[in-house]
C-alpha positions in Angstrom: -21.3 -5.0 -10.2 -19.0 -4.0 -13.1 -18.7 -0.4 -14.0 -17.3 -0.2 -17.5 -16.2 3.2 -18.8 -16.2 3.7 -22.5 -15.0 6.8 -24.3 -17.1 8.3 -27.1 -13.7 8.6 -28.9 -10.1 8.4 -28.0 -8.6 11.1 -25.9 -11.7 12.2 -24.0 -10.3 11.3 -20.6 -11.8 7.9 -20.2 -9.0 6.4 -18.3 -8.8 9.4 -15.9 -12.6 9.1 -15.3 -12.2 5.5 -14.5 -9.5 6.3 -11.9 -11.6 9.1 -10.5 -14.4 6.5 -10.0 -12.0 4.3 -8.2 -11.1 7.3 -6.0 -14.8 7.6 -5.2 -15.2 4.0 -4.3 -12.0 4.0 -2.2 -13.2 7.0 -0.2 -16.5 5.1 0.5 -14.5 2.2 2.0 -15.0 -0.2 -0.8 -12.5 -2.6 -2.2 -11.8 -1.9 -5.9 -10.6 -4.0 -8.8 -9.4 -2.0 -11.8 -9.6 -3.9 -15.1 -7.4 -2.6 -17.9 -8.5 -3.5 -21.5 -6.3 -0.8 -23.1 -3.0 -0.7 -21.3 -3.7 2.9 -20.3 -4.4 2.3 -16.6 -1.1 0.5 -16.2 0.7 3.5 -17.8 -1.0 6.0 -15.5 -0.5 3.9 -12.4 3.2 3.2 -13.2 3.0 -0.6 -13.5 5.2 -2.6 -15.9 3.8 -2.9 -19.5 4.9 -6.5 -19.6 2.8 -7.9 -16.8 0.4 -10.7 -17.8 -3.3 -10.0 -17.5 -6.6 -10.0 -19.3 -5.1 -11.1 -22.6 -3.4 -14.2 -21.0 -6.5 -14.9 -19.0 -8.8 -15.1 -22.0 -6.3 -17.3 -23.8 -6.1 -19.9 -20.9 -7.7 -23.3 -21.2 -9.6 -22.8 -17.9 -11.3 -19.5 -17.0 -11.5 -19.0 -13.2 -11.7 -16.2 -10.7 -8.7 -17.6 -9.0 -6.7 -17.3 -12.2 -7.7 -13.7 -12.7 -7.0 -12.9 -9.0 -3.5 -14.4 -9.4 -2.8 -12.0 -12.3 -3.9 -8.9 -10.3 -1.4 -6.4 -8.9 -1.9 -4.6 -5.6 -1.8 -0.8 -6.2 -2.7 0.6 -2.8 -4.7 -0.7 0.2 -8.0 -2.0 -1.1 -7.2 -1.4 -4.7 -5.8 -4.0 -7.2 -5.3 -3.8 -11.0 -5.9 -6.6 -13.5 -3.5 -5.5 -16.3 -4.2 -5.7 -20.0 -1.5 -8.2 -20.7 0.2 -8.9 -23.9 -1.3 -10.1 -27.2 -4.9 -10.2 -28.4 -7.9 -10.3 -26.0 -10.4 -12.9 -26.9 -13.5 -10.7 -26.6 -15.8 -13.7 -26.8 -14.5 -14.9 -23.4 -14.8 -11.6 -21.6 -18.4 -12.3 -20.7 -17.2 -15.0 -18.4 -14.8 -12.5 -16.6 -17.6 -10.1 -16.0 -19.8 -12.9 -14.5 -17.0 -14.0 -12.2 -16.1 -10.5 -11.0 -19.6 -9.3 -10.8 -20.5 -12.0 -8.3 -18.1 -10.5 -5.6 -18.9 -7.7 -3.2 -16.3 -5.3 -4.7 -16.4 -2.4 -7.1 -15.0 -3.5 -10.4 -14.1 -0.6 -12.7 -13.2 -1.3 -16.4 -11.3 1.0 -18.6 -12.8 -0.4 -21.8 -11.4 1.9 -24.4 -13.5 3.8 -26.9 -16.1 3.4 -29.5 -18.5 0.6 -30.5 -15.9 -2.1 -30.3 -15.2 -1.2 -26.7 -18.9 -1.1 -25.9 -19.5 -4.6 -27.3 -16.6 -6.0 -25.1 -18.4 -5.0 -21.9 -21.9 -6.4 -22.5 -23.7 -8.4 -19.8 -26.3 -8.3 -17.2 -23.7 -7.6 -14.4 -22.2 -4.7 -16.4 -23.2 -1.0 -16.1 -21.9 0.8 -19.1 -20.9 4.5 -18.8 -20.1 6.7 -21.7 -17.5 9.4 -21.2 -17.1 12.4 -23.4 -15.8 16.0 -23.5 -17.6 19.1 -24.8 -16.2 18.9 -28.3 -17.9 18.3 -31.7 -16.1 15.1 -32.6 -16.9 13.5 -29.2 -20.5 14.6 -29.6 -20.7 13.1 -33.0 -19.4 9.7 -31.8 -21.5 9.9 -28.5 -24.8 10.2 -30.6 -24.0 6.8 -32.1 -23.5 5.1 -28.8 -25.7 6.9 -26.3 -28.8 4.6 -26.8 -26.7 1.6 -25.7 -25.3 2.9 -22.4 -26.7 3.2 -18.9 -25.1 6.5 -17.9 -23.4 9.5 -19.6 -20.4 11.3 -17.9 -19.5 14.6 -19.4 -16.1 16.2 -18.7 -16.5 20.0 -19.0 -13.8 22.5 -19.9 -14.4 26.3 -19.9 -12.2 26.7 -22.8 -14.6 24.7 -25.1 -17.0 26.4 -27.4 -19.7 23.8 -26.4 -21.2 23.7 -22.9 -23.0 21.1 -20.9 -26.5 22.3 -22.1 -25.3 21.9 -25.7 -24.3 18.3 -25.1 -27.5 17.4 -23.3 -29.7 18.9 -26.0 -27.9 17.1 -28.8 -27.9 13.8 -27.0 -31.5 14.2 -25.9 -30.8 13.3 -22.3 -29.2 14.8 -19.2 -25.8 14.0 -18.1 -25.7 11.5 -15.2 -22.4 13.0 -13.9 -20.4 16.1 -14.7 -16.6 16.3 -14.0 -15.1 19.7 -14.2 -11.6 19.3 -15.6 -8.9 21.5 -14.1 -5.1 21.6 -13.9 -5.0 19.6 -10.7 -6.5 16.5 -12.4 -3.8 16.6 -15.1 -1.1 17.2 -12.4 -2.2 14.3 -10.3 -2.7 12.0 -13.3 0.9 12.8 -14.4 2.2 12.0 -11.0 0.1 8.7 -10.8 -1.8 10.0 -7.7 -5.4 10.1 -9.0 -6.4 7.3 -6.6 -5.3 9.4 -3.6 -6.0 12.9 -4.7 -8.7 14.8 -6.7 -11.4 13.8 -4.2 -13.3 17.0 -5.1 -13.6 16.0 -8.8 -14.3 12.4 -7.9 -17.3 13.4 -5.8 -19.3 14.0 -8.9 -19.1 10.3 -9.6 -20.2 9.2 -6.1 -23.9 8.7 -7.1 -22.9 6.3 -9.9 -21.6 3.6 -7.6 
């Protein structure tokens, strides 16, 4: 299965949430493939920004799982990263990637980016689309435009926000499928590139989505 995380807007913690989901899968003893469509995963994980990846794969004459695997980088035991790569991504060919990855007994987690364009890139029968958002008015406005086309909603809560979880759920007309309480430890481990190995407490809220 492909678990594609899509932000309601930029800056809502979509990349962090994708990594917390990988943390959850890793704790469950599952092998994880992280697919980076934005370049943000590579930055957080400290890999080189010049590594070939999805962009080069979609530009190749032959699309194969072996070619995608050859571009993957081992991040930690059981976790690999398929980088974004350099150049444009041929969105029309991404469906083939999802079909190939989805046929393997691994947890494939995609940082798809934000908005309608990102949502369209991760369409397919093997893809579970998860909308991430914070409790802010801009994110709520964008989420209302996307919520009908996703499988799950993940809300990142913050006690400093004027809006709360109940406000978000009322406005969207559905309950959140997972709630991640943001705290300083998440930011600290994200800055250190250690979200895959730390923040298990926060990642547990995503366990039921795997």
